[in-house]
Backbone of each chain as nested JSON, in Angstrom:
{
  "chains": [
    {"id": "A", "residues": [
      {"number": 1, "name": "MET", "atoms": {"N": [136.402, -88.09, 112.057], "CA": [135.613, -88.136, 113.29], "C": [136.468, -89.696, 113.996]}},
      {"number": 2, "name": "THR", "atoms": {"N": [136.378, -89.503, 115.288], "CA": [137.194, -90.395, 116.096], "C": [136.174, -91.536, 116.545]}},
      {"number": 3, "name": "ALA", "atoms": {"N": [136.574, -92.846, 116.849], "CA": [135.597, -93.56, 117.103], "C": [134.786, -93.272, 118.666]}},
      {"number": 4, "name": "GLU", "atoms": {"N": [135.826, -92.348, 119.572], "CA": [134.862, -92.026, 120.698], "C": [133.95, -91.075, 120.451]}},
      {"number": 5, "name": "GLU", "atoms": {"N": [134.255, -90.002, 119.466], "CA": [133.672, -89.154, 118.962], "C": [131.926, -89.937, 118.445]}},
      {"number": 6, "name": "LEU", "atoms": {"N": [132.072, -90.831, 117.392], "CA": [131.145, -91.66, 116.743], "C": [130.197, -92.427, 118.183]}},
      {"number": 7, "name": "ALA", "atoms": {"N": [131.091, -92.99, 118.991], "CA": [130.344, -93.879, 119.844], "C": [129.657, -92.941, 120.575]}},
      {"number": 8, "name": "THR", "atoms": {"N": [130.176, -91.647, 121.222], "CA": [129.354, -90.589, 122.077], "C": [128.055, -90.433, 121.125]}},
      {"number": 9, "name": "ARG", "atoms": {"N": [128.041, -90.122, 119.967], "CA": [126.884, -89.439, 119.412], "C": [125.906, -90.361, 119.284]}},
      {"number": 10, "name": "GLN", "atoms": {"N": [126.119, -91.82, 118.948], "CA": [125.372, -92.781, 119.072], "C": [125.052, -93.741, 120.181]}},
      {"number": 11, "name": "GLU", "atoms": {"N": [125.842, -93.168, 121.368], "CA": [125.587, -93.985, 122.775], "C": [125.99, -95.657, 122.532]}},
      {"number": 12, "name": "LEU", "atoms": {"N": [127.407, -95.777, 122.04], "CA": [127.45, -97.213, 121.486], "C": [128.895, -97.424, 122.634]}},
      {"number": 13, "name": "PRO", "atoms": {"N": [128.971, -98.559, 122.885], "CA": [130.253, -98.86, 123.466], "C": [131.442, -98.993, 122.624]}},
      {"number": 14, "name": "VAL", "atoms": {"N": [132.466, -97.856, 123.211], "CA": [133.618, -97.527, 122.245], "C": [134.572, -98.472, 121.983]}},
      {"number": 15, "name": "ASN", "atoms": {"N": [134.577, -99.282, 122.735], "CA": [135.466, -100.546, 122.657], "C": [135.354, -101.694, 121.396]}},
      {"number": 16, "name": "TYR", "atoms": {"N": [133.807, -101.612, 121.631], "CA": [133.198, -102.514, 120.344], "C": [133.301, -102.082, 119.361]}},
      {"number": 17, "name": "LEU", "atoms": {"N": [133.014, -100.682, 119.266], "CA": [132.593, -99.765, 117.876], "C": [134.303, -99.363, 117.356]}},
      {"number": 18, "name": "GLU", "atoms": {"N": [135.274, -99.754, 118.318], "CA": [136.449, -99.453, 117.64], "C": [136.868, -101.175, 116.828]}},
      {"number": 19, "name": "THR", "atoms": {"N": [136.398, -102.306, 117.501], "CA": [136.737, -103.517, 116.789], "C": [135.832, -103.381, 115.579]}},
      {"number": 20, "name": "ILE", "atoms": {"N": [134.821, -102.927, 115.411], "CA": [133.93, -102.984, 114.284], "C": [134.686, -102.067, 113.11]}},
      {"number": 21, "name": "LEU", "atoms": {"N": [134.978, -100.739, 113.803], "CA": [135.62, -99.912, 112.862], "C": [136.997, -100.575, 111.876]}},
      {"number": 22, "name": "LEU", "atoms": {"N": [137.735, -101.167, 112.741], "CA": [138.579, -102.161, 112.36], "C": [138.409, -102.984, 110.942]}},
      {"number": 23, "name": "ASP", "atoms": {"N": [137.407, -103.65, 111.414], "CA": [136.751, -104.734, 110.256], "C": [136.39, -103.851, 109.137]}},
      {"number": 24, "name": "LEU", "atoms": {"N": [135.875, -102.594, 109.351], "CA": [135.386, -101.812, 108.437], "C": [136.518, -101.34, 107.618]}},
      {"number": 25, "name": "ARG", "atoms": {"N": [137.829, -101.06, 108.265], "CA": [138.948, -100.509, 107.714], "C": [139.62, -101.648, 106.685]}},
      {"number": 26, "name": "ARG", "atoms": {"N": [139.5, -102.641, 107.262], "CA": [140.057, -103.997, 106.572], "C": [139.168, -104.381, 105.18]}},
      {"number": 27, "name": "GLY", "atoms": {"N": [138.315, -103.845, 105.28], "CA": [136.966, -104.411, 104.467], "C": [137.19, -103.114, 103.161]}},
      {"number": 28, "name": "GLY", "atoms": {"N": [137.979, -102.282, 103.563], "CA": [137.579, -101.057, 102.781], "C": [136.894, -100.061, 102.584]}},
      {"number": 29, "name": "ILE", "atoms": {"N": [135.604, -99.926, 103.697], "CA": [134.598, -98.986, 103.458], "C": [135.341, -97.82, 104.086]}},
      {"number": 30, "name": "VAL", "atoms": {"N": [135.969, -97.889, 105.288], "CA": [136.83, -96.53, 105.965], "C": [138.234, -96.749, 106.108]}},
      {"number": 31, "name": "ALA", "atoms": {"N": [138.835, -95.621, 105.88], "CA": [140.413, -95.529, 106.362], "C": [140.599, -94.498, 107.688]}},
      {"number": 32, "name": "SER", "atoms": {"N": [141.484, -94.804, 107.834], "CA": [141.718, -94.363, 109.799], "C": [142.812, -93.239, 109.366]}},
      {"number": 33, "name": "ARG", "atoms": {"N": [143.094, -92.126, 109.862], "CA": [144.136, -90.881, 109.567], "C": [144.711, -90.832, 110.9]}},
      {"number": 34, "name": "ARG", "atoms": {"N": [145.916, -90.599, 111.052], "CA": [147.064, -90.149, 112.146], "C": [146.852, -88.843, 112.565]}},
      {"number": 35, "name": "GLY", "atoms": {"N": [147.32, -88.708, 113.502], "CA": [147.896, -86.88, 113.608], "C": [146.892, -86.007, 114.318]}},
      {"number": 36, "name": "PRO", "atoms": {"N": [147.248, -84.922, 114.196], "CA": [146.009, -84.189, 114.717], "C": [144.447, -83.935, 114.399]}},
      {"number": 37, "name": "ASP", "atoms": {"N": [144.357, -84.444, 113.14], "CA": [143.164, -84.653, 112.602], "C": [142.809, -85.863, 112.551]}},
      {"number": 38, "name": "ALA", "atoms": {"N": [143.227, -86.914, 113.607], "CA": [142.954, -88.221, 113.457], "C": [141.34, -88.541, 113.502]}},
      {"number": 39, "name": "GLY", "atoms": {"N": [141.195, -89.777, 113.145], "CA": [139.78, -89.965, 113.039], "C": [139.523, -91.092, 111.329]}},
      {"number": 40, "name": "TYR", "atoms": {"N": [138.213, -91.173, 111.539], "CA": [138.134, -92.02, 110.207], "C": [137.339, -91.582, 109.549]}},
      {"number": 41, "name": "ARG", "atoms": {"N": [137.296, -91.96, 107.884], "CA": [136.485, -91.15, 106.783], "C": [136.351, -92.224, 106.036]}},
      {"number": 42, "name": "PHE", "atoms": {"N": [135.247, -92.129, 105.205], "CA": [134.717, -92.856, 104.212], "C": [135.906, -93.05, 102.851]}},
      {"number": 43, "name": "VAL", "atoms": {"N": [136.39, -94.26, 102.415], "CA": [137.307, -94.4, 101.416], "C": [136.551, -94.138, 100.096]}},
      {"number": 44, "name": "ARG", "atoms": {"N": [135.22, -94.527, 99.963], "CA": [134.588, -94.332, 98.63], "C": [133.407, -93.457, 99.163]}},
      {"number": 45, "name": "PRO", "atoms": {"N": [132.549, -92.291, 98.699], "CA": [132.018, -91.415, 98.864], "C": [130.98, -92.285, 99.831]}},
      {"number": 46, "name": "ALA", "atoms": {"N": [130.155, -91.628, 100.669], "CA": [129.202, -92.257, 101.682], "C": [127.928, -92.66, 100.636]}},
      {"number": 47, "name": "GLU", "atoms": {"N": [127.772, -91.901, 99.608], "CA": [126.782, -91.86, 98.386], "C": [127.006, -93.35, 97.797]}},
      {"number": 48, "name": "GLU", "atoms": {"N": [128.503, -93.826, 97.781], "CA": [128.551, -95.142, 97.105], "C": [128.257, -96.287, 97.781]}},
      {"number": 49, "name": "VAL", "atoms": {"N": [128.372, -96.358, 99.357], "CA": [128.405, -97.36, 100.154], "C": [126.998, -97.732, 100.417]}},
      {"number": 50, "name": "THR", "atoms": {"N": [126.494, -98.942, 100.375], "CA": [125.501, -99.298, 100.979], "C": [125.43, -99.917, 102.374]}},
      {"number": 51, "name": "PRO", "atoms": {"N": [124.132, -100.218, 102.609], "CA": [124.048, -101.221, 103.795], "C": [124.716, -102.744, 103.373]}},
      {"number": 52, "name": "ALA", "atoms": {"N": [124.326, -103.028, 102.439], "CA": [124.753, -104.327, 102.11], "C": [126.337, -104.527, 101.988]}},
      {"number": 53, "name": "ASP", "atoms": {"N": [126.98, -103.47, 101.598], "CA": [128.419, -103.509, 101.803], "C": [128.696, -103.727, 103.305]}},
      {"number": 54, "name": "VAL", "atoms": {"N": [128.148, -102.946, 104.124], "CA": [128.706, -102.873, 105.441], "C": [128.369, -104.168, 105.844]}},
      {"number": 55, "name": "MET", "atoms": {"N": [127.131, -104.699, 105.657], "CA": [126.719, -105.931, 106.425], "C": [127.503, -107.299, 105.905]}},
      {"number": 56, "name": "ARG", "atoms": {"N": [127.997, -107.117, 104.591], "CA": [128.584, -108.165, 104.025], "C": [129.935, -108.127, 104.446]}},
      {"number": 57, "name": "THR", "atoms": {"N": [130.506, -107.052, 104.659], "CA": [131.801, -107.086, 105.462], "C": [131.827, -107.617, 106.896]}},
      {"number": 58, "name": "LEU", "atoms": {"N": [130.819, -107.105, 107.363], "CA": [130.902, -107.485, 108.862], "C": [130.259, -109.16, 109.477]}},
      {"number": 59, "name": "ASP", "atoms": {"N": [129.504, -109.448, 108.472], "CA": [128.491, -110.472, 109.05], "C": [128.58, -111.694, 107.577]}},
      {"number": 60, "name": "GLY", "atoms": {"N": [129.356, -111.265, 106.84], "CA": [129.378, -112.268, 105.582], "C": [128.011, -112.066, 104.296]}},
      {"number": 61, "name": "PRO", "atoms": {"N": [128.003, -113.245, 103.804], "CA": [126.953, -113.103, 102.492], "C": [125.729, -112.492, 103.255]}},
      {"number": 62, "name": "LEU", "atoms": {"N": [124.633, -112.274, 102.313], "CA": [123.234, -111.499, 103.011], "C": [122.446, -112.652, 103.143]}},
      {"number": 63, "name": "ALA", "atoms": {"N": [122.486, -113.688, 102.575], "CA": [121.602, -115.082, 102.631], "C": [122.542, -116.12, 102.238]}},
      {"number": 64, "name": "GLU", "atoms": {"N": [122.387, -117.39, 103.391], "CA": [123.096, -118.485, 102.914], "C": [122.154, -119.654, 103.155]}},
      {"number": 65, "name": "VAL", "atoms": {"N": [122.206, -120.776, 102.59], "CA": [121.67, -121.909, 102.989], "C": [122.637, -122.798, 103.253]}},
      {"number": 66, "name": "ARG", "atoms": {"N": [122.763, -123.496, 104.344], "CA": [123.683, -124.094, 105.08], "C": [125.207, -123.795, 104.699]}},
      {"number": 67, "name": "GLY", "atoms": {"N": [125.184, -122.653, 105.139], "CA": [126.598, -121.826, 104.738], "C": [126.993, -121.676, 103.22]}},
      {"number": 68, "name": "LEU", "atoms": {"N": [126.109, -121.976, 102.372], "CA": [126.616, -122.063, 100.969], "C": [125.519, -120.667, 100.167]}},
      {"number": 69, "name": "ARG", "atoms": {"N": [126.15, -120.107, 99.349], "CA": [125.253, -119.301, 98.785], "C": [123.939, -119.779, 97.905]}},
      {"number": 70, "name": "PRO", "atoms": {"N": [122.688, -119.702, 97.969], "CA": [121.743, -120.504, 97.436], "C": [121.994, -121.06, 96.083]}},
      {"number": 71, "name": "GLU", "atoms": {"N": [122.556, -120.252, 95.08], "CA": [122.432, -121.053, 93.86], "C": [123.279, -122.134, 93.846]}},
      {"number": 72, "name": "LEU", "atoms": {"N": [124.399, -122.125, 95.146], "CA": [125.205, -123.465, 95.057], "C": [124.693, -124.896, 95.926]}},
      {"number": 73, "name": "THR", "atoms": {"N": [123.625, -124.646, 96.34], "CA": [122.839, -125.622, 97.057], "C": [122.086, -126.54, 95.919]}},
      {"number": 74, "name": "SER", "atoms": {"N": [122.24, -127.739, 96.281], "CA": [121.574, -128.666, 95.457], "C": [120.676, -129.729, 96.213]}},
      {"number": 75, "name": "TYR", "atoms": {"N": [119.516, -130.056, 95.194], "CA": [118.717, -130.464, 95.9], "C": [118.109, -131.561, 94.965]}},
      {"number": 76, "name": "SER", "atoms": {"N": [117.263, -132.784, 95.365], "CA": [116.847, -133.916, 94.823], "C": [115.882, -133.185, 93.583]}},
      {"number": 77, "name": "ASP", "atoms": {"N": [115.679, -133.657, 92.147], "CA": [114.831, -133.009, 91.283], "C": [113.602, -132.66, 92.053]}},
      {"number": 78, "name": "ALA", "atoms": {"N": [112.865, -133.093, 92.856], "CA": [111.607, -132.722, 93.002], "C": [111.668, -131.506, 94.152]}},
      {"number": 79, "name": "LEU", "atoms": {"N": [112.864, -131.119, 94.814], "CA": [112.982, -130.225, 95.617], "C": [113.694, -128.825, 95.237]}},
      {"number": 80, "name": "HIS", "atoms": {"N": [114.185, -129.454, 93.93], "CA": [115.11, -128.312, 93.472], "C": [114.387, -126.889, 93.365]}},
      {"number": 81, "name": "ARG", "atoms": {"N": [112.935, -126.56, 93.531], "CA": [112.438, -125.479, 93.747], "C": [112.801, -124.38, 95.088]}},
      {"number": 82, "name": "SER", "atoms": {"N": [113.104, -125.501, 96.022], "CA": [113.92, -124.782, 97.204], "C": [115.028, -123.915, 96.958]}},
      {"number": 83, "name": "SER", "atoms": {"N": [115.88, -124.495, 96.409], "CA": [117.007, -123.758, 95.807], "C": [116.323, -122.288, 95.261]}},
      {"number": 84, "name": "SER", "atoms": {"N": [115.475, -122.399, 94.329], "CA": [114.854, -121.227, 93.96], "C": [114.378, -120.106, 94.906]}},
      {"number": 85, "name": "CYS", "atoms": {"N": [113.708, -120.789, 95.803], "CA": [113.334, -119.728, 97.082], "C": [114.701, -119.016, 97.453]}},
      {"number": 86, "name": "GLY", "atoms": {"N": [115.622, -120.061, 97.954], "CA": [116.721, -119.179, 98.639], "C": [117.253, -118.26, 97.698]}},
      {"number": 87, "name": "SER", "atoms": {"N": [117.165, -118.435, 96.204], "CA": [117.901, -117.31, 95.131], "C": [116.969, -116.168, 95.594]}},
      {"number": 88, "name": "ALA", "atoms": {"N": [115.772, -116.695, 95.537], "CA": [114.93, -115.224, 95.559], "C": [114.813, -114.242, 96.752]}},
      {"number": 89, "name": "LEU", "atoms": {"N": [114.98, -115.311, 97.727], "CA": [115.286, -114.642, 99.263], "C": [116.532, -113.573, 99.157]}},
      {"number": 90, "name": "ARG", "atoms": {"N": [117.517, -114.055, 98.392], "CA": [118.662, -113.347, 98.506], "C": [118.566, -112.094, 97.37]}},
      {"number": 91, "name": "ALA", "atoms": {"N": [117.673, -112.517, 96.529], "CA": [117.194, -111.198, 95.421], "C": [116.724, -110.189, 95.923]}},
      {"number": 92, "name": "SER", "atoms": {"N": [115.766, -110.535, 97.09], "CA": [114.839, -109.651, 98.002], "C": [115.74, -108.661, 98.8]}},
      {"number": 93, "name": "LEU", "atoms": {"N": [116.726, -109.474, 99.392], "CA": [117.451, -108.745, 100.479], "C": [118.444, -107.567, 99.639]}},
      {"number": 94, "name": "ARG", "atoms": {"N": [119.027, -107.882, 98.262], "CA": [119.703, -107.115, 97.65], "C": [119.006, -106.245, 97.251]}},
      {"number": 95, "name": "GLU", "atoms": {"N": [117.727, -106.343, 96.992], "CA": [116.82, -104.932, 96.367], "C": [116.632, -104.126, 97.618]}},
      {"number": 96, "name": "VAL", "atoms": {"N": [116.753, -104.435, 98.749], "CA": [116.587, -103.429, 99.61], "C": [117.834, -102.981, 99.855]}},
      {"number": 97, "name": "LEU", "atoms": {"N": [118.834, -103.69, 100.635], "CA": [119.987, -103.302, 101.289], "C": [120.987, -102.803, 100.283]}},
      {"number": 98, "name": "GLU", "atoms": {"N": [120.921, -103.143, 98.904], "CA": [121.503, -102.458, 97.752], "C": [120.813, -101.271, 96.974]}},
      {"number": 99, "name": "GLY", "atoms": {"N": [119.688, -101.119, 97.54], "CA": [119.128, -99.886, 96.705], "C": [119.008, -98.661, 97.479]}},
      {"number": 100, "name": "VAL", "atoms": {"N": [119.797, -98.251, 98.395], "CA": [119.928, -97.09, 99.652], "C": [121.169, -97.041, 99.597]}},
      {"number": 101, "name": "SER", "atoms": {"N": [121.929, -95.766, 99.631], "CA": [123.017, -95.391, 100.358], "C": [123.138, -95.181, 101.777]}},
      {"number": 102, "name": "ILE", "atoms": {"N": [124.067, -95.348, 102.275], "CA": [124.341, -94.625, 103.829], "C": [123.871, -93.12, 103.602]}},
      {"number": 103, "name": "ALA", "atoms": {"N": [124.878, -92.389, 102.612], "CA": [124.324, -91.265, 102.713], "C": [122.786, -90.899, 102.751]}},
      {"number": 104, "name": "GLN", "atoms": {"N": [122.058, -91.643, 102.088], "CA": [120.557, -91.266, 101.675], "C": [119.914, -91.679, 103.148]}},
      {"number": 105, "name": "LEU", "atoms": {"N": [120.575, -92.65, 103.773], "CA": [119.912, -93.161, 104.932], "C": [120.326, -91.903, 105.884]}},
      {"number": 106, "name": "ALA", "atoms": {"N": [121.233, -91.631, 105.961], "CA": [121.528, -90.618, 107.094], "C": [120.698, -89.051, 106.748]}},
      {"number": 107, "name": "ARG", "atoms": {"N": [120.39, -88.798, 105.409], "CA": [119.506, -87.788, 105.35], "C": [118.103, -87.872, 105.525]}},
      {"number": 108, "name": "GLY", "atoms": {"N": [117.836, -89.218, 105.486], "CA": [116.283, -89.448, 105.837], "C": [115.654, -89.936, 104.696]}},
      {"number": 109, "name": "GLU", "atoms": {"N": [116.112, -89.849, 103.353], "CA": [115.618, -90.351, 102.028], "C": [115.794, -91.712, 101.907]}},
      {"number": 110, "name": "LEU", "atoms": {"N": [114.774, -92.184, 101.473], "CA": [114.398, -93.661, 100.882], "C": [113.845, -93.55, 99.51]}},
      {"number": 111, "name": "PRO", "atoms": {"N": [114.774, -94.438, 98.581], "CA": [114.364, -94.31, 97.137], "C": [112.775, -95.104, 96.992]}},
      {"number": 112, "name": "PRO", "atoms": {"N": [111.988, -94.419, 95.817], "CA": [110.574, -95.108, 96.146], "C": [110.029, -96.267, 96.252]}},
      {"number": 113, "name": "ARG", "atoms": {"N": [110.895, -97.492, 95.688], "CA": [110.531, -98.668, 96.098], "C": [110.94, -99.269, 97.389]}},
      {"number": 114, "name": "LEU", "atoms": {"N": [111.49, -98.361, 98.082], "CA": [111.921, -98.573, 99.482], "C": [110.959, -97.953, 100.271]}},
      {"number": 115, "name": "ARG", "atoms": {"N": [110.418, -97.071, 99.805], "CA": [108.961, -96.322, 100.521], "C": [108.046, -97.008, 100.582]}},
      {"number": 116, "name": "GLU", "atoms": {"N": [107.952, -97.671, 99.068], "CA": [106.584, -98.542, 98.683], "C": [106.676, -99.664, 99.933]}},
      {"number": 117, "name": "LEU", "atoms": {"N": [107.569, -100.337, 99.882], "CA": [107.865, -101.233, 100.919], "C": [107.774, -101.124, 102.48]}},
      {"number": 118, "name": "VAL", "atoms": {"N": [108.293, -99.965, 102.678], "CA": [108.086, -99.553, 104.274], "C": [106.381, -99.287, 104.38]}},
      {"number": 119, "name": "ALA", "atoms": {"N": [105.622, -98.828, 103.333], "CA": [104.495, -98.674, 103.54], "C": [103.43, -99.646, 103.478]}},
      {"number": 120, "name": "THR", "atoms": {"N": [104.072, -100.7, 102.981], "CA": [103.185, -102.001, 102.903], "C": [102.716, -102.577, 104.305]}},
      {"number": 121, "name": "PRO", "atoms": {"N": [101.799, -102.701, 104.856], "CA": [101.483, -103.335, 106.342], "C": [102.106, -104.803, 106.258]}},
      {"number": 122, "name": "THR", "atoms": {"N": [102.552, -104.773, 107.632], "CA": [103.08, -106.435, 107.849], "C": [102.218, -107.085, 108.466]}},
      {"number": 123, "name": "ARG", "atoms": {"N": [101.725, -108.281, 108.55], "CA": [100.762, -108.861, 109.195], "C": [101.559, -109.7, 110.408]}},
      {"number": 124, "name": "GLY", "atoms": {"N": [102.846, -109.478, 110.485], "CA": [103.608, -110.281, 111.281], "C": [104.095, -111.727, 110.789]}},
      {"number": 125, "name": "SER", "atoms": {"N": [104.788, -112.613, 111.527], "CA": [105.095, -113.97, 111.267], "C": [104.261, -114.921, 111.631]}},
      {"number": 126, "name": "SER", "atoms": {"N": [103.835, -116.17, 111.056], "CA": [103.112, -117.055, 111.457], "C": [103.866, -117.519, 112.763]}},
      {"number": 127, "name": "ILE", "atoms": {"N": [104.801, -117.35, 113.218], "CA": [105.275, -117.595, 114.743], "C": [104.574, -116.694, 115.463]}},
      {"number": 128, "name": "SER", "atoms": {"N": [104.814, -115.425, 115.228], "CA": [104.352, -114.099, 116.251], "C": [102.689, -114.288, 116.208]}},
      {"number": 129, "name": "ARG", "atoms": {"N": [102.318, -114.77, 115.016], "CA": [100.757, -114.853, 115.198], "C": [100.268, -116.057, 115.914]}},
      {"number": 130, "name": "ARG", "atoms": {"N": [101.084, -117.311, 116.078], "CA": [100.733, -117.954, 116.598], "C": [100.765, -117.876, 118.219]}},
      {"number": 131, "name": "ARG", "atoms": {"N": [101.98, -117.035, 118.61], "CA": [102.256, -116.936, 120.131], "C": [101.289, -115.722, 120.5]}},
      {"number": 132, "name": "ALA", "atoms": {"N": [100.598, -114.836, 119.563], "CA": [99.395, -113.793, 119.953], "C": [98.087, -114.62, 120.176]}},
      {"number": 133, "name": "ARG", "atoms": {"N": [97.916, -115.899, 119.313], "CA": [96.689, -116.469, 119.863], "C": [96.967, -117.373, 121.267]}},
      {"number": 134, "name": "ARG", "atoms": {"N": [98.166, -117.752, 121.455], "CA": [97.965, -118.655, 122.726], "C": [97.444, -118.001, 123.947]}},
      {"number": 135, "name": "PRO", "atoms": {"N": [96.868, -118.812, 124.586], "CA": [96.327, -118.148, 125.935], "C": [97.15, -117.857, 126.886]}},
      {"number": 136, "name": "PRO", "atoms": {"N": [97.08, -116.778, 127.749], "CA": [98.286, -116.343, 128.871], "C": [98.119, -117.873, 129.788]}},
      {"number": 137, "name": "VAL", "atoms": {"N": [99.503, -118.053, 130.287], "CA": [99.662, -119.425, 131.405], "C": [99.212, -118.703, 132.589]}}
    ]},
    {"id": "B", "residues": [
      {"number": 1, "name": "MET", "atoms": {"N": [141.733, -115.335, 112.085], "CA": [140.512, -115.441, 111.151], "C": [139.579, -114.093, 111.674]}},
      {"number": 2, "name": "THR", "atoms": {"N": [138.932, -113.779, 110.501], "CA": [138.409, -112.334, 110.62], "C": [137.022, -112.815, 111.48]}},
      {"number": 3, "name": "SER", "atoms": {"N": [136.441, -111.441, 111.833], "CA": [135.087, -111.499, 112.66], "C": [133.987, -111.974, 111.678]}},
      {"number": 4, "name": "ALA", "atoms": {"N": [134.194, -111.56, 110.011], "CA": [133.233, -111.866, 108.973], "C": [133.192, -113.464, 108.906]}},
      {"number": 5, "name": "ARG", "atoms": {"N": [134.566, -113.908, 109.033], "CA": [134.8, -115.545, 108.637], "C": [133.806, -116.242, 109.876]}},
      {"number": 6, "name": "ILE", "atoms": {"N": [134.299, -115.67, 111.075], "CA": [133.833, -116.347, 112.358], "C": [132.044, -116.069, 111.863]}},
      {"number": 7, "name": "ALA", "atoms": {"N": [131.827, -115.001, 111.632], "CA": [130.181, -114.835, 111.531], "C": [129.639, -115.623, 110.656]}},
      {"number": 8, "name": "GLN", "atoms": {"N": [130.568, -116.258, 109.734], "CA": [130.021, -117.151, 108.238], "C": [129.611, -118.406, 109.24]}},
      {"number": 9, "name": "LEU", "atoms": {"N": [130.633, -118.82, 110.129], "CA": [130.699, -120.107, 110.885], "C": [129.63, -120.772, 111.831]}},
      {"number": 10, "name": "ARG", "atoms": {"N": [128.883, -119.363, 112.367], "CA": [127.776, -119.393, 112.968], "C": [126.589, -119.363, 112.559]}},
      {"number": 11, "name": "PRO", "atoms": {"N": [125.512, -119.751, 113.073], "CA": [124.008, -119.406, 112.989], "C": [123.985, -117.804, 112.937]}},
      {"number": 12, "name": "LYS", "atoms": {"N": [123.095, -117.151, 112.007], "CA": [123.095, -115.763, 112.305], "C": [121.71, -115.285, 111.519]}},
      {"number": 13, "name": "ASN", "atoms": {"N": [121.526, -113.876, 111.864], "CA": [120.317, -113.466, 111.301], "C": [118.824, -114.233, 111.465]}},
      {"number": 14, "name": "ARG", "atoms": {"N": [119.005, -114.956, 112.59], "CA": [117.819, -115.406, 112.845], "C": [117.334, -115.247, 114.237]}},
      {"number": 15, "name": "GLU", "atoms": {"N": [116.366, -114.968, 114.557], "CA": [115.567, -114.934, 116.229], "C": [114.647, -115.04, 115.871]}},
      {"number": 16, "name": "ASN", "atoms": {"N": [113.891, -116.233, 116.583], "CA": [112.447, -116.371, 116.977], "C": [112.025, -116.37, 115.416]}},
      {"number": 17, "name": "GLY", "atoms": {"N": [112.501, -116.856, 114.605], "CA": [111.664, -117.112, 113.351], "C": [112.025, -116.057, 112.345]}},
      {"number": 18, "name": "GLU", "atoms": {"N": [112.649, -114.858, 112.948], "CA": [112.618, -113.853, 112.062], "C": [114.034, -113.219, 111.97]}},
      {"number": 19, "name": "MET", "atoms": {"N": [114.284, -112.664, 110.492], "CA": [115.647, -112.094, 109.927], "C": [115.79, -111.173, 110.94]}},
      {"number": 20, "name": "TYR", "atoms": {"N": [117.035, -110.9, 110.795], "CA": [117.351, -109.726, 111.949], "C": [118.692, -109.137, 111.761]}},
      {"number": 21, "name": "VAL", "atoms": {"N": [118.945, -107.775, 111.602], "CA": [119.97, -107.242, 111.641], "C": [121.16, -107.324, 112.992]}},
      {"number": 22, "name": "SER", "atoms": {"N": [122.156, -107.675, 112.584], "CA": [123.06, -108.236, 113.653], "C": [123.391, -106.466, 114.56]}},
      {"number": 23, "name": "ALA", "atoms": {"N": [123.554, -106.865, 115.943], "CA": [124.077, -105.641, 116.382], "C": [125.432, -104.97, 115.926]}},
      {"number": 24, "name": "LYS", "atoms": {"N": [126.063, -105.81, 115.558], "CA": [127.446, -105.476, 115.035], "C": [127.054, -104.68, 113.564]}},
      {"number": 25, "name": "SER", "atoms": {"N": [126.34, -105.123, 112.722], "CA": [125.934, -104.24, 111.625], "C": [125.226, -102.975, 112.142]}},
      {"number": 26, "name": "ASP", "atoms": {"N": [124.311, -103.271, 112.776], "CA": [123.386, -101.954, 113.246], "C": [124.243, -101.088, 113.863]}},
      {"number": 27, "name": "TYR", "atoms": {"N": [125.473, -101.339, 114.965], "CA": [126.109, -100.385, 115.434], "C": [127.132, -99.651, 114.11]}},
      {"number": 28, "name": "ALA", "atoms": {"N": [127.526, -100.397, 113.116], "CA": [128.093, -99.89, 112.119], "C": [127.655, -99.301, 111.117]}},
      {"number": 29, "name": "LEU", "atoms": {"N": [126.165, -99.28, 111.182], "CA": [125.624, -98.47, 110.077], "C": [124.947, -96.868, 111.161]}},
      {"number": 30, "name": "ARG", "atoms": {"N": [124.748, -97.074, 112.341], "CA": [124.801, -95.869, 112.88], "C": [125.822, -94.918, 112.931]}},
      {"number": 31, "name": "ALA", "atoms": {"N": [127.024, -95.775, 113.147], "CA": [128.209, -95.098, 113.182], "C": [128.488, -94.409, 111.723]}},
      {"number": 32, "name": "LEU", "atoms": {"N": [128.228, -94.961, 110.87], "CA": [128.672, -94.529, 109.449], "C": [127.724, -93.515, 109.061]}},
      {"number": 33, "name": "MET", "atoms": {"N": [126.575, -93.726, 109.531], "CA": [125.353, -92.467, 109.087], "C": [125.974, -91.229, 109.736]}},
      {"number": 34, "name": "THR", "atoms": {"N": [126.259, -91.228, 111.242], "CA": [126.891, -90.07, 111.761], "C": [127.876, -89.452, 111.112]}},
      {"number": 35, "name": "LEU", "atoms": {"N": [128.915, -90.361, 110.698], "CA": [130.152, -89.906, 109.843], "C": [129.616, -89.11, 108.834]}},
      {"number": 36, "name": "ALA", "atoms": {"N": [128.403, -89.883, 107.99], "CA": [127.776, -89.213, 106.546], "C": [127.575, -87.636, 106.936]}},
      {"number": 37, "name": "VAL", "atoms": {"N": [126.96, -87.659, 108.289], "CA": [126.616, -86.24, 108.076], "C": [127.065, -85.27, 109.11]}},
      {"number": 38, "name": "GLU", "atoms": {"N": [127.961, -86.001, 110.146], "CA": [128.836, -85.117, 110.81], "C": [130.23, -84.972, 110.451]}},
      {"number": 39, "name": "GLY", "atoms": {"N": [130.655, -85.988, 109.837], "CA": [131.824, -85.659, 109.319], "C": [132.417, -84.34, 108.592]}},
      {"number": 40, "name": "ARG", "atoms": {"N": [133.819, -84.16, 108.624], "CA": [134.204, -83.292, 107.668], "C": [133.983, -83.483, 106.273]}},
      {"number": 41, "name": "PRO", "atoms": {"N": [133.656, -82.296, 105.479], "CA": [133.592, -82.596, 104.133], "C": [134.499, -83.729, 103.487]}},
      {"number": 42, "name": "ASP", "atoms": {"N": [135.621, -83.725, 103.599], "CA": [136.478, -84.551, 102.567], "C": [136.34, -85.998, 103.825]}},
      {"number": 43, "name": "ASP", "atoms": {"N": [135.828, -86.051, 104.7], "CA": [135.733, -87.523, 105.324], "C": [134.481, -87.995, 104.715]}},
      {"number": 44, "name": "ARG", "atoms": {"N": [133.373, -87.461, 103.877], "CA": [132.121, -88.154, 103.429], "C": [132.431, -88.728, 102.237]}}
    ]}
  ]
}
């Protein structure tokens, strides 16, 4: 499929999508083909590509602390558990973003663990709760 | 400099205290899901 076709189907700005596809091509996620069948294709089957692959290619590491991977941060003895918290954050992001493929998402399928997480009611962040309590001005 | 490297150099994935998926990744995921469903069999 061409960038124009993909942009039209998803109502995305075609120029921006072309830039994104170029990054995905450099990252080895897609390849482009010239000629009468011009367009993009997956390099690896869509069953093997995860949202984590895409997000790392476009936005860099999934979780960073001061621009470093969580396990590379250092704290004083009393604060070393902050580093563990960063590592746990990274692990939880990986569980979700590496736990499903692009093909599964496209078919509307979620693995059981992700379905569990989606079904877990969220209470909102402390910030949004504070905002909700704030009286109207 | 690749856009991925530029993204590494700026604050990202934070908005009003919440994690979020960048517009770039969101657009990419939507395009790739479309390719996975509507692309020719040998494109997927």
